[in-house]
C-alpha positions in Angstrom: 12.7 32.1 -103.5 14.8 30.0 -100.9 18.6 30.3 -100.9 21.0 27.3 -100.8 22.0 26.9 -97.1 25.6 26.0 -98.5 26.3 28.2 -101.2 23.7 30.8 -101.2 22.5 30.4 -104.7 18.8 31.2 -105.3 16.7 27.9 -105.8 14.0 28.2 -108.3 10.3 26.9 -107.5 10.0 23.2 -107.8 13.8 22.6 -107.6 16.3 21.6 -105.0 15.9 19.6 -101.7 15.0 20.7 -98.2 16.2 18.8 -95.0 14.1 19.4 -92.0 16.1 18.9 -88.7 14.4 17.5 -85.5 14.6 21.0 -84.2 12.7 22.2 -86.9 15.2 24.1 -88.8 15.0 24.0 -92.6 18.1 23.4 -94.6 17.6 24.0 -98.4 20.2 22.6 -101.0 20.3 23.5 -104.6 22.4 20.5 -105.6 23.7 17.0 -104.5 27.1 18.6 -104.4 26.1 21.0 -101.7 24.1 18.6 -99.8 27.1 16.1 -99.6 29.6 19.1 -98.9 27.4 19.9 -95.8 27.1 16.3 -94.8 30.8 15.9 -94.8 31.1 19.3 -92.8 32.9 21.3 -95.0 33.2 25.0 -94.9 31.9 27.1 -97.7 33.8 29.8 -97.0 37.0 27.6 -97.9 35.8 26.7 -101.3 35.8 28.8 -104.2 32.6 27.6 -106.0 30.5 28.2 -102.9 32.1 31.6 -102.0 29.6 34.2 -101.1 30.7 37.2 -103.1 
C-alpha cells in the first residue's frame, strides 16, 4: 500500500489521489488537506497532525 507523501499515513486500496509530475515522480495524498498543504509549501515536520512519530 502506498503512503501519503505529506503525512506518511498508509492509503487504502482505491483511496487517495496521486499526482504525477513531469519528471515522472509520483506523489500520493491521503486527503485534500494533505494535498493543499503540500501545494502551499508547508513543512510537515512543523505540523502536529502530520508529524512522523
